[in-house]
Each structure stands twice: as structure tokens, then as C-alpha cells.
C-alpha positions as CSV (number, residue, x, y, z in Angstrom):
1,M,-138.1,-30.1,120.2
2,D,-138.9,-31.9,123.7
3,P,-136.5,-30.0,126.5
4,P,-133.3,-31.5,128.3
5,N,-134.4,-35.0,130.3
6,R,-133.4,-32.9,133.6
7,T,-135.6,-30.0,132.5
8,R,-138.7,-32.8,132.5
9,T,-136.9,-34.1,135.8
10,R,-137.3,-30.9,137.8
11,R,-140.6,-30.1,136.8
12,S,-142.0,-33.6,137.8
13,S,-140.3,-33.8,141.3
14,A,-141.7,-30.5,142.2
15,M,-143.7,-30.9,144.8
16,P,-146.6,-28.2,144.5
17,I,-148.1,-26.2,147.1
18,V,-151.8,-25.1,147.0
19,T,-152.1,-22.3,150.0
20,I,-156.4,-21.8,150.4
21,Q,-157.6,-18.6,152.6
22,Q,-160.8,-19.2,153.7
23,G,-163.1,-18.1,157.0
24,P,-163.3,-21.2,159.5
25,R,-165.2,-24.1,158.0
26,D,-166.2,-27.4,159.5
27,T,-163.2,-29.8,159.4
28,E,-165.6,-32.5,157.7
29,L,-165.9,-29.7,155.1
30,K,-161.5,-29.1,154.5
31,R,-161.6,-32.8,154.5
32,D,-163.3,-33.2,151.3
33,L,-161.4,-30.1,150.0
34,V,-158.7,-31.6,150.6
35,R,-159.4,-34.0,148.8
36,R,-160.3,-33.0,146.0
37,V,-157.7,-30.4,145.0
38,T,-155.3,-33.4,145.7
39,D,-157.7,-35.4,143.0
40,A,-157.6,-32.0,140.5
41,F,-153.4,-31.7,140.9
42,V,-153.0,-35.5,140.1
43,D,-155.7,-35.2,137.8
44,A,-154.0,-32.6,135.9
45,Y,-150.0,-33.0,136.0
46,K,-150.2,-36.7,136.3
47,I,-148.5,-36.9,139.8
48,P,-148.6,-38.9,142.8
49,A,-151.1,-37.4,145.4
50,E,-147.8,-37.6,148.0
51,T,-146.8,-34.9,145.9
52,V,-149.8,-32.3,146.5
53,Q,-149.8,-30.1,149.6
54,V,-152.9,-28.5,149.9
55,W,-152.2,-25.6,153.2
56,I,-155.8,-24.2,154.4
57,H,-154.9,-20.6,156.4
58,E,-158.7,-19.6,157.9
59,V,-159.0,-15.9,158.9
60,P,-161.4,-14.9,161.4
61,A,-164.4,-13.4,160.2
62,D,-163.3,-9.9,162.0
63,S,-159.8,-10.0,160.4
64,W,-160.5,-9.4,156.8
65,G,-163.5,-7.8,154.5
66,A,-164.6,-7.1,151.5
67,A,-166.1,-4.1,149.1
68,G,-165.2,-1.9,152.2
69,T,-166.7,-3.8,155.1
70,L,-165.7,-6.1,157.8
71,T,-167.2,-9.5,157.0
72,A,-168.3,-9.9,160.9
73,D,-170.5,-7.0,160.2
74,K,-172.1,-8.6,157.6
């Protein structure tokens, strides 16, 4: 049984926000990433591209680490 219309409406009007945390990248690479992530949400959720927000949070290499090593030290 389908949920009531108000539930479907609420879901379809929700604005997806995608947060990407990464080291600094070139603007052109970020532009391409935002386009691809947006396209993926449009394809998967059948929503307008205008409803998708992509936030890129860049962290300097001296502010994060992996496997016990500061990324800046690699």
C-alpha cells in the first residue's frame, strides 16, 4: 500500500545536502565533482538538479591524518 500523499510530497520536496570532506583540490576538479554528484542524485531520486546542494569542506594536509600519520608528513 502506498503511503499517504503528504508523505510522498514531504520526501520529494526535501533538499538533499551532500557534504564532501577532502584535502584541497583544483577548482576545475571540484566543479566536475559537484556536477557528477548532482547528476547522481538527479538520476537516483528523480529530482530537479536545483534541489541538490553539494558542500565541499577542504581540510589542509596538516589538519588530518590516517593510519596514525599526519597527512602532511606523508
